[in-house]
KOLDORO-308142 format. One line per 2 residues: for each residue x, y, z of C-alpha. Coordinates in steps of 0.001 Angstrom, whole numbers, padded with zeros to 6 digits. Layout:
<setis>
X Y Z  ...
</setis>
This chain:
<setis>
-074392 -048966 022423  -072733 -045972 020820
-069440 -047355 022142  -070173 -050897 020925
-070529 -049787 017331  -067955 -047029 017403
-065106 -049162 018769  -064832 -050723 015331
-063591 -047441 013938  -061591 -046201 016889
-058110 -046316 015350  -058837 -045120 011837
-057254 -041720 011617  -056577 -041524 007906
-059530 -040282 005863  -060494 -041088 002306
-057691 -038993 000819  -054841 -039854 003135
-051085 -039879 002828  -049216 -043184 002861
-048672 -044686 006305  -044892 -044674 006061
-044666 -041055 004882  -047347 -039510 007061
-045235 -036647 008344  -043381 -035836 005141
-046250 -034520 003057  -047434 -031532 005029
-046885 -029223 002069  -047727 -031538 -000814
-050872 -033160 000571  -053359 -030564 -000631
-051773 -030538 -004089  -052109 -034285 -004398
-055725 -034270 -003289  -056598 -031630 -005858
-054884 -033526 -008662  -056200 -037038 -008148
-055922 -037779 -011855  -053081 -035456 -012693
-049329 -035878 -012753  -047998 -035588 -009224
-044722 -034173 -010525  -042349 -033083 -007796
-044336 -034879 -005080  -043663 -038256 -006720
-040361 -038724 -004939  -042087 -038335 -001576
-044809 -040883 -002234  -044046 -044527 -001647
-045956 -047756 -001514  -046452 -049227 001944
-045738 -052885 002594  -048461 -055003 004126
-047938 -058621 005154  -050745 -060733 006589
-050610 -064368 007570  -053775 -066424 007838
-053572 -069881 009390  -055988 -072467 010715
-054950 -075338 012951  -057595 -077839 011970
-056776 -081111 013709  -054122 -083656 014601
-053892 -087378 014052  -051969 -090347 015437
-050186 -088342 018115  -047996 -090407 020461
-049218 -091160 023986  -047303 -089197 026605
-049358 -090037 029689  -049524 -093275 031671
-053195 -093537 030723  -052161 -094220 027125
-053355 -090834 025829  -052134 -087237 025657
-053540 -083797 026374  -052319 -081939 023273
-052214 -078247 022497  -050291 -076159 019943
-047996 -073204 020424  -047578 -071007 017349
-044447 -068923 016842  -043404 -066360 014269
-039612 -066122 014244  -039574 -067637 017747
-042026 -065075 019113  -045022 -066879 020592
-048154 -065445 018987  -050890 -067945 019848
-051767 -071054 021838  -054643 -073368 021058
-056867 -074862 023677  -055913 -078175 025260
-057894 -081160 024004  -057931 -083579 026917
-057237 -087298 026567  -057185 -087398 022790
-054607 -088606 020261  -056649 -087259 017326
-057554 -083776 018574  -059732 -081299 016714
-059032 -077608 017282  -060440 -075717 014293
-058838 -072493 015498  -058169 -069656 013063
-055769 -066747 013452  -054824 -063695 011425
-051477 -062025 011970  -050511 -058610 010668
-046760 -058406 010085  -045709 -055002 008724
-042038 -055905 009157  -042300 -059284 007445
-041053 -062565 008945  -038807 -065560 008261
-040617 -068653 009552  -043839 -069894 011104
-043698 -072854 013488  -046273 -075050 015217
-045102 -076884 018333  -047371 -079604 019729
-047189 -080077 023488  -048750 -082454 025993
-050112 -080572 028995  -049242 -082023 032396
-050854 -080965 035652  -047661 -081698 037569
-044229 -080865 036189  -043233 -079499 032803
-045325 -080105 029705  -043959 -082736 027321
-042852 -081883 023797  -044526 -084035 021122
-043139 -082522 017920  -043068 -079470 015704
-043597 -078193 012178  -041623 -075287 010755
-042670 -073542 007556  -040400 -070967 005951
-041833 -067812 004453  -040669 -068951 001016
-042424 -072308 001387  -045699 -070634 002345
-045416 -067976 -000354  -044763 -070549 -003072
-048341 -071832 -002680  -050484 -069428 -004691
-053715 -070557 -003024  -052071 -071282 000308
-051156 -074502 002054  -053958 -076908 002946
-052664 -080360 003809  -051494 -082822 006453
-047918 -082194 007588  -045900 -084699 009634
-044434 -083579 012937  -040658 -083642 013355
-038546 -084048 016473  -037593 -080928 018386
-033839 -080289 018402  -032779 -077876 021205
-030001 -076537 018975  -032624 -075426 016457
-034701 -073535 019036  -032826 -070238 018932
-033944 -066644 019028  -032623 -063123 019376
-030116 -060833 017676  -026491 -059821 018191
-024859 -056432 017576  -021486 -056755 015834
-018863 -054589 014187  -016378 -056288 011847
-013283 -054604 010439  -010575 -056060 008173
-007206 -054424 008940  -004327 -054582 006450
-000921 -053019 006963  002736 -053845 006261
003243 -055676 009538  000100 -057817 009883
-003357 -058633 008643  -006075 -059016 011227
-009809 -059361 011598  -011184 -057162 014355
-014625 -058108 015675  -016313 -055923 018223
-018990 -057916 020058  -021183 -055155 021428
-024360 -056748 022809  -027157 -059237 022210
-030858 -059175 022939  -033778 -061530 023439
-031634 -064685 023718  -033324 -067992 024432
-033537 -068889 028141  -031577 -072090 028777
-031350 -072163 032574  -034041 -073049 035075
-034011 -069421 036270  -035418 -068311 032905
-032138 -066660 031881  -028806 -067757 030380
-025086 -067228 030991  -024077 -066149 027484
-020690 -065749 025877  -019757 -065254 022205
-017138 -067004 020090  -015703 -065651 016815
-014391 -068285 014371  -012586 -067990 011040
-010736 -070985 009625  -008582 -072272 012508
-008670 -068997 014424  -011090 -068344 017287
-011565 -066025 020251  -014170 -065760 022993
-015781 -063010 025030  -016250 -063126 028769
-019269 -064851 030300  -022095 -062626 031517
-024239 -064494 033972  -028007 -064553 034396
-029158 -062397 031503  -030811 -062737 028121
-029653 -059238 027148  -025855 -059323 027596
-023749 -056222 027006  -020142 -057227 026308
-018552 -054221 024594  -015471 -056348 023904
-013123 -056319 020900  -011716 -059632 019658
-008893 -059706 017133  -007816 -062624 014930
-004449 -062493 013165  -004674 -063841 009611
-002105 -065171 007168  -001849 -063364 003809
-003010 -066424 001871  -006255 -066475 003880
-007372 -063236 002242  -008167 -065090 -000975
-010276 -067758 000700  -014072 -067813 000287
-014976 -068960 003773  -017309 -067337 006287
-016798 -065608 009601  -018912 -067340 012216
-020024 -065738 015476  -021581 -068247 017855
-023400 -067506 021104  -023403 -070126 023869
-024902 -070533 027312  -022153 -071487 029755
-022920 -074337 032142  -020764 -075258 035111
-021873 -078894 034881  -022369 -080628 031546
-021960 -079214 028072  -022721 -075668 027072
-026041 -074913 025362  -026154 -073453 021868
-027926 -070081 021596  -027464 -069264 017909
-024964 -068213 015293  -024291 -065658 012568
-022379 -066435 009372  -020913 -063562 007329
-019174 -064291 004007  -015553 -063167 004191
-015941 -061613 000731  -018228 -058956 002243
-015262 -057451 004088  -013370 -057026 000830
-016236 -054878 -000491  -017028 -053119 002795
-014040 -053134 005170  -016218 -051988 008102
-019427 -053928 008622  -021681 -053088 011557
-025264 -053871 012538  -027710 -056166 014259
-027703 -059745 012985  -030417 -062326 013531
-029191 -065463 015276  -029724 -068648 013272
-029845 -072338 014265  -027049 -074777 013560
-028797 -075802 010368  -029394 -079458 011145
-031910 -080884 008706  -035192 -081653 010408
-035889 -085340 010116  -039400 -086345 009228
-040161 -089114 011697  -042215 -090896 009052
-045447 -090037 010775  -044384 -091693 014052
-044943 -088409 015872  -048285 -087821 014203
-049354 -085027 011891  -051284 -081760 011829
-053749 -080609 009241  -052929 -076979 008553
-054311 -074239 006381  -051828 -071407 005873
-052009 -068477 003479  -049607 -065581 003064
-050748 -062267 001607  -048087 -059710 000752
-049227 -056462 -000757  -047696 -053199 -001821
-050218 -050536 -000897  -050504 -047377 -002978
-051211 -043959 -001445  -054918 -043444 -000795
-055574 -041075 -003661  -055054 -043821 -006240
-057816 -045996 -004824  -060456 -043270 -004944
-061832 -044144 -008419  -062470 -047731 -007313
-063984 -046576 -004020  -066192 -044194 -005997
-067520 -047037 -008180  -068227 -049207 -005120
-070009 -046368 -003342  -071946 -045473 -006489
-073319 -049027 -006591  -075270 -048559 -003357
-076076 -044858 -003095  -077437 -044295 -006591
-078417 -047615 -008159  -080651 -047108 -011202
-082218 -050546 -010925  -081181 -053271 -008534
-081122 -055726 -011417  -078686 -053607 -013438
-075018 -054438 -013450  -072841 -052541 -011011
-069299 -052741 -009696  -070597 -054921 -006854
-072362 -057407 -009099  -069302 -057631 -011307
-067156 -058279 -008257  -069481 -061101 -007242
-069161 -062559 -010750  -065395 -062989 -010348
-065403 -064043 -006685  -064600 -067711 -006161
-066198 -069871 -003495  -062875 -070009 -001621
-062427 -066224 -001565  -066045 -065192 -001011
-065797 -064931 002760  -062662 -062774 002612
-064203 -060543 -000039  -067389 -060211 002014
-065458 -059188 005127  -063393 -056710 003140
-066482 -055109 001617  -068141 -054865 005027
-065097 -052984 006322  -065012 -050665 003307
-068662 -049709 003648  -068387 -049398 007420
-065596 -046898 006857  -067746 -045031 004325
-070751 -045009 006667  -072741 -046948 004053
-072924 -050455 005453  -076743 -050394 005710
-077385 -049438 002051  -074607 -051863 001003
-076282 -054818 002715  -079703 -053648 001563
-078462 -053630 -002035  -077094 -057189 -001838
-080095 -058499 000081  -082572 -056906 -002322
-080875 -058592 -005279  -080889 -061910 -003450
-084574 -061615 -002508  -085650 -060506 -005989
-083803 -063411 -007618  -085411 -065996 -005314
-088719 -067564 -006379  -088984 -070289 -003744
-089058 -068775 -000224  -087728 -072067 001193
-084385 -071444 -000543  -084003 -067807 000516
-080443 -067114 001772  -079694 -070829 001894
-076670 -070584 -000403  -073265 -069118 000438
-073839 -066090 -001757  -072004 -062812 -001316
-075032 -061346 000471  -075200 -064267 002944
-071466 -064085 003656  -071587 -060296 003982
-074401 -060516 006549  -072440 -063097 008558
-069279 -060994 008593  -071256 -057842 009362
-072842 -059422 012449  -069421 -060526 013705
-067927 -057105 013032  -070503 -055020 014877
-072294 -057538 017087  -069579 -059474 018922
-069835 -057450 022141  -073592 -057844 022011
-073241 -061603 021553  -070950 -061763 024601
-073407 -059813 026741  -076246 -062138 025808
-074568 -065555 025848  -071539 -065440 028127
-073338 -065906 031490  -075236 -069009 030338
-072190 -070444 028519  -070128 -070048 031700
-072841 -071801 033676  -072879 -074786 031278
-069085 -075091 031457  -069071 -074854 035250
-071825 -077410 035856  -070492 -080054 033400
-073724 -082051 033481  -073988 -085375 031676
-076769 -084820 029145  -077883 -087177 026379
-081143 -087754 024502  -080028 -090178 021795
-080720 -093734 023066  -077823 -095025 020955
-075351 -092785 022774  -076455 -093051 026396
-073600 -094534 028435  -074892 -095861 031730
-071358 -096380 033003  -070861 -092617 032929
-074232 -091886 034526  -073352 -093641 037782
-071282 -090614 038671  -074392 -088454 038905
-076285 -090650 041323  -075585 -091974 044807
-078493 -094399 044620  -076898 -097019 042445
-077497 -097664 038762  -079575 -095267 036696
-081920 -096330 033904  -081988 -094870 030407
-085383 -093298 031116  -083981 -091507 034163
-081043 -090238 032130  -083378 -088892 029441
-085669 -087254 031999  -082718 -085612 033732
-081307 -084495 030397  -084618 -083035 029222
-084959 -081115 032479  -081457 -079620 032203
-081840 -078807 028493  -085159 -077099 029211
-083451 -075002 031854  -080504 -074048 029642
-082611 -073408 026539  -085109 -071297 028457
-082265 -069165 029820  -080788 -068706 026341
-084093 -067744 024751  -084986 -065439 027626
-081617 -063694 027326  -081987 -063261 023550
-085588 -062023 023476  -084811 -059571 026272
-081864 -058051 024442  -083594 -055654 022045
-082034 -052550 023592  -078589 -054180 023697
-078540 -054992 019980  -076435 -052469 018011
-078716 -049994 016172  -076926 -050593 012872
-077842 -054295 013081  -081466 -053477 013872
-081815 -051101 010924  -080212 -053668 008605
-082728 -056291 009707  -085548 -053774 009293
-084545 -053236 005662  -084315 -056994 005125
-087785 -057497 006640  -089187 -054875 004273
-087624 -056419 001130  -088832 -059913 001965
-092326 -058716 002806  -092544 -056932 -000564
-091348 -059977 -002518  -093411 -062627 -000681
-096617 -060790 000129  -098901 -063839 -000128
-100708 -064896 003088  -099143 -068355 002942
-095708 -066707 003118  -096469 -064768 006278
-093550 -066330 008190  -090928 -065769 005499
-090143 -062217 006681  -089419 -063622 010156
-087432 -066582 008853  -085178 -064319 006791
-084079 -062453 009922  -084004 -065421 012313
-082019 -067403 009762  -079155 -064966 010193
-079752 -064075 013821  -080223 -067550 015273
-078793 -069999 012712  -075689 -068052 011625
-074872 -066015 014723  -076089 -067375 018055
-076193 -071121 017275  -072563 -071317 015988
-071392 -069371 019045  -073112 -071866 021351
-071693 -074819 019425  -068068 -073564 019526
-067812 -070809 022129  -064012 -070630 021976
-064077 -069603 018314  -066246 -066636 019332
-063954 -065756 022283  -066661 -066742 024769
-064241 -069174 026449  -060480 -069593 026581
-060661 -073387 026277  -062604 -075812 024114
-065325 -077728 025889  -064635 -081237 027125
-066522 -084158 025586  -069438 -083967 028022
-069936 -080209 027708  -069494 -080353 023917
-072426 -082745 023662  -074602 -080410 025744
-073680 -077459 023557  -074416 -079446 020393
-077909 -080373 021619  -078594 -076767 022596
-077363 -075482 019222  -079685 -077937 017441
-082605 -076789 019579  -081835 -073107 018975
-081700 -073735 015227  -085201 -075175 015473
-086268 -072067 017369  -084763 -069942 014570
-086766 -071993 012038  -089902 -071129 014078
-090445 -074832 014720  -091475 -075454 011101
-089104 -078402 010597  -089931 -080246 013808
-090729 -083941 013375  -089464 -084082 009777
-085863 -085052 010455  -084137 -088267 011438
-083463 -087204 015033  -086817 -088104 016516
-085164 -088431 019937  -085160 -084605 020049
-088960 -084743 020422  -088917 -084033 024209
-087652 -080523 023378  -090359 -079799 020817
-092846 -078346 023330  -090477 -075681 024643
-089374 -074884 021082  -092990 -074393 019948
-093795 -072316 023028  -090873 -070039 022172
-092066 -069211 018640  -094500 -066491 019716
-091899 -064751 021923  -089315 -064968 019128
-091689 -063322 016633  -092489 -060626 019156
-088765 -060100 019708  -088133 -059763 015961
-090981 -057253 015652  -089452 -055161 018432
-085963 -055567 016977  -086920 -053872 013697
-088999 -051179 015392  -086316 -048537 015052
-085930 -045247 013217  -083272 -045053 010493
-082021 -041769 011950  -080731 -043580 015042
-077898 -045080 013011  -076892 -041719 011581
-076202 -040530 015141  -073531 -043209 015556
-070199 -042290 013920  -069804 -044385 010773
-066692 -042737 009389  -063153 -042502 010677
-063273 -041423 014312  -060989 -041545 017297
-062866 -041774 020572  -060809 -041587 023782
-063628 -043280 025696  -063470 -046497 023712
-062189 -049450 025756  -060037 -051683 023584
-059335 -054390 026176  -059817 -054969 029873
-059088 -057664 032405  -056857 -058734 035280
-053067 -058502 035027  -050277 -058741 037572
-048537 -055429 038278  -044868 -055735 039245
-043495 -053504 041963  -040021 -052532 040787
-038905 -050244 043602  -037831 -051174 047119
-036544 -054433 048629  -038601 -057610 048217
-038188 -060356 050795  -040331 -062765 048819
-040593 -062435 045044  -044265 -063355 044944
-045131 -060246 046975  -043635 -058108 044206
-046749 -058792 042098  -050183 -057338 042725
-053324 -058467 040895  -055010 -055420 039380
-057829 -054832 036904  -056562 -052953 033824
-058382 -050951 031193  -056724 -050135 027869
-058467 -047365 025955  -057458 -045780 022682
-055442 -043191 024625  -054636 -044459 028102
-053759 -047542 030153  -054982 -047453 033768
-055877 -049888 036531  -057723 -050326 039815
-057789 -052942 042549  -060887 -054610 041122
-063855 -054325 038777  -067002 -055070 040741
-068963 -056158 037690  -066203 -058248 036087
-064996 -061704 037056  -061240 -062096 036655
-059728 -064851 034537  -056349 -066500 034779
-053769 -065085 032436  -052429 -067406 029733
-050453 -067168 026518  -053403 -066035 024418
-054495 -063491 027002  -050983 -062057 027119
-050754 -061881 023331  -054169 -060265 023089
-052990 -057563 025510  -049741 -057041 023609
-051596 -056954 020303  -054136 -054449 021618
-051401 -052185 022997  -049524 -052329 019682
-052677 -051405 017773  -053358 -048315 019886
-049682 -047356 019529  -049727 -047381 015716
-049916 -043597 015554  -047764 -042865 018601
-045020 -040648 017164  -043098 -040685 020454
-042895 -044458 020771  -039393 -045531 021801
-037440 -047827 019451  -036174 -049878 022402
-037044 -050565 026037  -035931 -052479 029130
-038017 -055638 029732  -036667 -055793 033287
-036649 -053391 036242  -033953 -051080 037644
-033364 -052574 041060  -030392 -052622 043451
-028534 -050185 041216  -028811 -052032 037902
-031262 -053205 035268  -032315 -056799 035913
-032493 -057570 032176  -029124 -056389 030817
-027304 -055727 034127  -026436 -052165 033045
-025930 -049714 035923  -027019 -046467 034251
-030737 -045987 034784  -030993 -043786 031649
-029143 -046185 029341  -030860 -047018 026035
-033239 -049971 026225  -031694 -053378 025612
-034678 -054900 023775  -036200 -053776 020495
-039747 -052458 020728  -041947 -055101 019116
-044477 -053080 017162  -044931 -055464 014282
-046937 -058583 015093  -050598 -057995 015906
-053440 -060477 016090  -056271 -059753 013696
-059753 -059905 015175  -063252 -058515 014762
-062301 -055240 016485  -059397 -054446 014141
-059210 -050815 013028  -060284 -050150 009478
-057608 -049618 006865  -059328 -048463 003658
-056198 -048711 001512  -055465 -052336 002421
-059112 -053296 001990  -059419 -051598 -001400
-056190 -053251 -002532  -057775 -056633 -001688
-060791 -055843 -003867  -058544 -054613 -006684
-056566 -057886 -006654  -059782 -059888 -006854
-060989 -057829 -009817  -057585 -058064 -011493
-057718 -061867 -011352  -061153 -061845 -012947
-060513 -059099 -015466  -060599 -061407 -018503
-063886 -062908 -017347  -065408 -059435 -016926
-064205 -058307 -020330  -065611 -061397 -021994
-068981 -061189 -020252  -069652 -057454 -020429
-067594 -055957 -023251  -067032 -058508 -025990
-069906 -059107 -028392  -069629 -062636 -029806
-069806 -062871 -033578  -070087 -059117 -034084
-068630 -057690 -037303  -066701 -054472 -037329
-069196 -052343 -039299  -069399 -048620 -038867
-072472 -048983 -036666  -070783 -051630 -034621
-067355 -050139 -034179  -065826 -050246 -030811
-066355 -047231 -028690  -063376 -046164 -026657
-063286 -045356 -022990  -060028 -043861 -021842
-058672 -042300 -018693  -055391 -040995 -017464
-053861 -042382 -014315  -051720 -040340 -011903
-048487 -041655 -013409  -049377 -040108 -016750
-050090 -043243 -018803  -053299 -043788 -020716
-055405 -046929 -020861  -058176 -047686 -023347
-061038 -050118 -023082  -063050 -051309 -026050
-066764 -051042 -025407  -068669 -053393 -027674
-071919 -053788 -025798  -074115 -050755 -025419
-075221 -049900 -021889  -072187 -051363 -020164
-070463 -048122 -019303  -070009 -049288 -015686
-068040 -052303 -016873  -065898 -050088 -019087
-065207 -047684 -016227  -064410 -050538 -013842
-061985 -052152 -016272  -060369 -048772 -016920
-059865 -048304 -013166  -058361 -051801 -012865
-055893 -051066 -015658  -055082 -047666 -014173
-054225 -049286 -010850  -052191 -051992 -012540
-050117 -049428 -014433  -049738 -047238 -011341
-048384 -050210 -009374  -045914 -050908 -012167
-044833 -047269 -012312  -044271 -047071 -008548
-042294 -050304 -008560  -040138 -049116 -011454
-039390 -045781 -009813  -038662 -047399 -006439
-036240 -049746 -008195  -034588 -046736 -009858
-034338 -044980 -006484  -032735 -048026 -004844
-030251 -048323 -007707  -029407 -044642 -007299
-028730 -045136 -003585  -026347 -048025 -004329
-024467 -046044 -006959  -024321 -042884 -004832
-023984 -044004 -001208
</setis>
């Protein structure tokens, strides 16, 4: 269990006072000076400090509607592929036989290098042959960023144009030559990488064409590669009058086909005026599509409901966030009275309903990093309990404490949830039993498949369903109540504190069950039941359940919610057809209470033994599973024998494999599995100072690289190392600076509300006894900010507002100095 909790902190290697991520090696001498002068002028070290860029993309593929039928049955089997700049980052599950599919899948992408576009391609899965393309949606970065609160709407699908599906980059050198005899444009086409595959072999036969006005020239064709290396120089002779023209130099890349027309692979357009300013222009250029306008098919291809939000932040060096961190920590380690105002309560005041979940998750991460998550949750829960008079409404709202508990359980308890539920979930998916209790929904036509004795009556269907549900529910409850030792200690201590607070507030005999309900409400209703209802969203399965299995999971989730409510609501709802499950639910109440008593029977000191601060543990397994290992050396008579199925383990320091894992069942690799592996490897490589900037995606076989066809085994890699895109998930490493920046932005948006509520005294006159007190501080850039304190006793509010203004001015100062530095570089190249 030490590993289960600790893996959440495995990659955090910067401590509270850390140097900026993009200047980590450049501050060896100045670091101690900066730490000592947190509020002083950083002087000569200023030029070394920079703000880091952080780009995160949150999107949810909710559902589709009115999709066209692609199968002979009159339906489709739709799924979505998500790309960022033509790099596949995610694939939804397939929803079988449905023209109005619901996915409800959420993803978080971390993009340190930024991006240009986000696209959603809807496909129809076919068992035989290639999958059919239904349509696509492409959103530019500018379009997403223009929506302050993010995009949340239905978007029509457009047709997929092959000429628009381009990817990759090309390395060019352009030189404008002028002499007495002639004027010429010399273009050196060096190489290209990551081109789109256009041939059935998964490669292309690329060549490049340089065009300016009526002049053009072409490179040779390099066959069967997506990473061509031309190294050719093309020269176009120009007329003198063409020098004054404002056209563009176009470099196109094509896939040569022996039969039929060539396939477009992308183009680069460079304004001719650039060569007047810079005669020699060299670099890597991103290939762009032809630029055909996507035609909205008027809804004929259907639509997707999408939620997309872009967050771009400039992150200050760690030292500047310490005053805000100090106020947040102070709220939970030395609260005078729980009812008093603190930085946390003020944050909750300005948190909107839409942002509450994000704020809760961010706070959980901050306090996990500080090793204070238990007192943090205890503080919020105590306030919630003390402000509740009716025990029936306890934790029923989506308050910050409720959201924080939910996010906390996901952050530290996901491995535990998998251990408890995965075997029974797999069994339900494998058996695919037809189960139904609602008389209005029983379909006898479907039940004939489960009997060889002819027609089946409704009573027989209900009896069979009750029997199977009893079996499944008993297995689930047995697995949960037997999991005390598997539950992370930090969760157990948190629930122990919650039990204590509720027992103190509702000590009356008639409220005996409230202390159990408070815990089971989170444990069963907000953790286990949602995971049973939608196992894919909790990574328990790779695919959504089919219609039959979904119904079984829904009935089980309803039953488990009743178990979590200790059976107190049984018989009071509209679903009286659930009555056959009431006996097993009532029989489970005693074992559930006993389980909860054992769950909170833990010493607080157990949690202190588990690392709660930034640690790096080589023993932590980040990801594991089956992959196919490619044998690169030696002759291969049959290509399929070049691959061996091996079980891989990726830890925070090593990647190793074995022939099998006796205790693990292998799963077939798919797009999401591949991206999860890539994302995990990128995360553990964040601090790898020896990581190569490029690599060969192929193998060196028969005297040449299979990817770029280069002969030299030691030649520089032909593909850029993709270290940017990573998938966010519950096991993400903590990043205190990014998380504190999120909290600062939330407080900045609500600053006026805080000032009005805590500092301004309505109708007060400016007498000598009522004059504004001043609270001032000096931020690291040297500027002063002053806050008027008009209400006595609100020093915390004054300090918080001072910190907000300090951070705001520091951001402005950094941006101004970075702009000055960039201007200096331009003027003095």
